[in-house]
C-alpha positions in Angstrom: -15.4 19.2 30.1 -16.0 21.5 27.2 -18.1 20.6 24.2 -15.2 20.9 21.8 -13.2 18.0 23.1 -13.3 14.8 21.1 -14.0 11.5 22.7 -11.4 8.8 22.5 -13.9 6.4 20.9 -15.3 8.7 18.2 -16.7 6.7 15.3 -15.1 7.1 11.9 -18.2 8.4 10.1 -20.0 7.3 6.9 -17.9 9.4 4.4 -14.6 8.4 6.0 -15.7 4.8 6.0 -16.5 5.0 2.3 -13.2 6.7 1.5 -11.2 4.1 3.5 -13.2 1.2 1.8 -12.7 2.4 -1.7 -9.0 3.3 -1.1 -8.6 -0.1 0.6 -9.8 -1.8 -2.6 -7.0 0.0 -4.6 -4.4 -1.0 -2.0 -5.7 -4.6 -2.1 -5.3 -4.6 -5.9 -1.7 -3.5 -5.5 -1.1 -6.4 -3.1 -2.9 -8.8 -5.5 -0.8 -7.5 -8.4 2.5 -8.0 -6.4 1.5 -11.5 -5.4 0.6 -12.4 -9.0 4.0 -11.1 -10.2 5.8 -13.0 -7.4 4.1 -16.3 -8.4 4.9 -15.6 -12.1 8.6 -14.8 -11.5 9.3 -17.4 -8.8 9.4 -20.5 -11.1 12.2 -19.0 -13.1 14.4 -19.1 -10.0 15.0 -16.1 -7.7 18.0 -15.3 -5.5 17.7 -14.0 -2.0 17.7 -10.3 -3.1 14.9 -11.1 -5.5 12.8 -12.8 -2.8 13.4 -9.8 -0.5 12.3 -7.3 -3.1 9.3 -9.2 -4.3 8.0 -10.1 -0.8 8.6 -6.5 0.3 6.5 -5.3 -2.7 3.7 -7.4 -1.4 4.0 -6.0 2.1 4.6 -2.4 1.1 1.0 -1.4 0.1 -0.3 -2.8 3.4 2.3 -0.9 5.4 1.5 2.4 3.5 -2.2 1.8 4.0 -1.8 1.4 7.8 0.4 4.4 8.1 -1.9 6.6 6.0 -4.9 5.5 7.9 -3.2 6.1 11.2 -2.2 9.6 10.1 -5.5 10.5 8.5 -8.2 9.0 10.7 -8.6 12.1 12.9 -8.6 14.5 10.0 -11.5 15.7 7.7 -12.8 13.5 4.9 -11.0 15.7 2.3 -7.7 15.4 4.0 -8.1 11.7 4.4 -8.9 11.4 0.7 -5.7 13.4 -0.2 -3.6 11.2 2.1 -5.0 8.0 0.7 -4.3 9.2 -2.9 -0.8 10.3 -2.0 -0.2 6.8 -0.4 -1.5 5.1 -3.6 0.9 7.3 -5.6 3.8 6.2 -3.4 2.8 2.5 -3.9 2.5 3.0 -7.7 6.0 4.6 -7.8 7.4 1.8 -5.7 5.8 -0.8 -7.9 7.1 0.8 -11.1 10.6 0.7 -9.6 10.2 -3.0 -8.8 9.0 -3.8 -12.3 11.8 -1.8 -13.9 14.4 -3.4 -11.7 13.2 -6.9 -12.5 12.8 -6.3 -16.2 16.0 -4.3 -16.9 18.4 -6.4 -14.8 18.9 -10.1 -14.2 19.7 -9.6 -10.6 16.6 -11.4 -9.5 17.6 -14.6 -11.2 19.8 -17.2 -9.7 21.7 -18.0 -12.8 
């Protein structure tokens, strides 16, 4: 085999681990924020659509993190950083849409 082939079990590397760890904290904050909002809005009474949107807003950052990590783990540290930041931007846009939807409409409430 040539020297240029990558092994299947290549370690992530120190810089990539730091990047994934720091980005993971921001993604975890997004999940925490969505859970907090879910527990704040839930006592007011939520219909099925509201439950779907708010639970999906909790799961969406986790889904984006997993996809970005899977796409960026074999790339350079800079490319992984850009991918993580792009994923965080996508999560932020999604969260702003959820917040705007729940504040501007009463479609979440059962009454």
